[in-house]
C-alpha positions in Angstrom: -10.0 109.1 -33.7 -8.7 105.7 -33.5 -5.1 105.2 -33.2 -2.9 102.9 -35.3 -2.8 99.9 -32.3 -6.5 100.4 -31.2 -7.2 99.6 -34.9 -4.8 96.7 -35.1 -6.6 95.4 -31.8 -10.4 95.8 -33.4 -9.0 93.9 -36.4 -7.7 90.9 -34.3 -11.5 90.9 -32.5 -13.3 90.8 -35.8 -10.6 88.2 -36.9 -11.5 86.0 -34.0 -15.3 86.7 -34.7 -14.4 85.5 -38.2 -12.6 82.3 -37.5 -15.8 81.4 -35.5 -18.1 82.3 -37.9 -16.1 80.0 -40.5 -16.4 77.2 -38.3 -20.3 77.8 -37.9 -20.7 77.8 -41.6 -18.7 74.3 -41.7 -21.6 72.6 -42.2 -23.6 74.9 -44.5 -25.7 76.6 -42.1 -25.3 78.5 -38.9 -27.4 77.0 -36.2 -29.3 79.8 -33.9 -27.3 78.5 -31.2 -24.0 78.9 -32.7 -25.0 82.3 -33.8 -26.0 83.2 -30.3 -22.3 82.3 -29.0 -20.5 84.1 -31.3 -22.4 87.1 -30.5 -21.6 86.3 -26.8 -17.8 86.0 -27.6 -18.3 89.3 -29.6 -19.5 91.2 -26.6 -16.6 89.4 -24.2 -14.4 91.1 -26.9 -15.8 94.4 -26.5 -17.3 94.1 -30.1 -20.6 96.3 -30.4 -23.8 94.0 -31.9 -23.5 95.8 -34.8 -20.2 94.9 -35.7 -21.0 91.2 -35.1 -23.7 91.8 -37.3 -22.1 93.1 -40.2 -19.4 90.3 -40.1 -22.8 87.5 -39.4 -24.2 89.2 -42.5 -21.2 89.3 -44.8 -21.1 86.8 -47.6 -17.0 87.3 -47.7 -15.6 83.8 -48.0 -13.0 83.9 -44.6 -9.8 82.2 -44.1 -8.3 81.2 -41.0 -6.5 84.3 -39.3 -3.7 82.8 -37.3 -2.8 84.8 -34.1 1.2 85.2 -33.7 1.4 83.6 -30.2 0.5 80.3 -28.1 -1.9 82.0 -25.8 -4.0 83.9 -28.7 -4.1 80.7 -30.5 -5.7 78.4 -27.8 -8.0 81.3 -27.0 -9.4 80.7 -30.6 -9.6 76.8 -30.0 -11.3 77.5 -27.0 -13.9 79.6 -28.7 -14.1 77.1 -31.6 -15.3 74.5 -29.5 -17.9 76.6 -27.8 -19.2 76.5 -31.4 -18.6 72.8 -31.9 -20.8 72.0 -28.7 -23.6 74.9 -28.8 -25.9 73.1 -30.9 -25.5 69.8 -29.0 -24.3 68.2 -31.8 -20.5 67.5 -33.0 -20.0 67.4 -36.7 -17.3 65.7 -38.8 -17.1 68.7 -40.5 -16.7 70.9 -37.6 -14.2 68.3 -36.3 -12.1 68.4 -39.4 -12.5 72.4 -39.8 -10.7 72.3 -36.0 -8.3 70.1 -37.3 -7.3 72.1 -40.0 -7.1 75.0 -37.9 -4.7 73.3 -35.2 -2.7 72.4 -38.3 -2.2 76.2 -39.3 -1.7 77.1 -36.1 1.2 74.6 -36.2 -0.2 71.9 -33.5 -0.7 68.2 -33.6 -3.9 67.3 -35.0 -4.5 65.5 -31.8 -5.2 68.6 -30.0 -8.4 68.9 -31.4 -9.7 65.1 -29.8 -8.0 66.2 -26.7 -10.3 69.4 -26.5 -13.4 67.6 -27.7 -13.1 64.4 -25.2 -10.9 65.9 -22.0 -11.1 69.5 -21.7 -14.5 70.3 -23.0 -16.2 66.9 -21.7 -19.8 66.9 -22.4 -19.6 70.2 -23.7 -18.9 71.8 -20.5 -16.2 74.6 -21.0 -13.3 74.6 -18.2 -13.0 77.2 -15.4 -10.7 79.9 -16.5 -8.1 78.8 -14.0 -8.4 75.5 -15.4 -8.0 76.8 -18.6 -4.4 78.5 -17.5 -3.1 75.3 -16.8 -4.6 73.8 -20.1 -2.9 75.9 -22.1 0.5 75.4 -20.5 0.1 71.4 -21.1 -1.0 72.0 -24.8 2.3 73.9 -25.0 4.2 71.2 -24.0 2.3 68.3 -25.6 0.7 69.2 -28.8 3.2 71.7 -31.1 4.0 70.0 -33.9 7.6 69.5 -34.6 8.9 70.9 -38.1 
């Protein structure tokens, strides 16, 4: 039997995949390389392939799920960048989607340009220790003032 907190964490992981799928669908279709990245991220989060497939096969219109802390928000943005670069083409609709997500996360939209051009230079993801430093930089630099 799944306990309350286990179920809540499973929902968080599924919401994360739904955020990625929403971006992948932003240009009207999911490219096979984007799909492969989503499955890989799902596996990293401990989801079974069938769980990711159920989300992928859903006709549900996904809304962005906003994590409740900076660390998780930045991890969503990290994985969104992996999707943006997955097919080798950075499309305007994808950038606009990421800017909208940043806004919903209460970040300045400039965080997306920073991620695209400096952090994920040429689509290469930063190493985990570099990402820790970048998360801290983002906290100091890109939080929107209310």
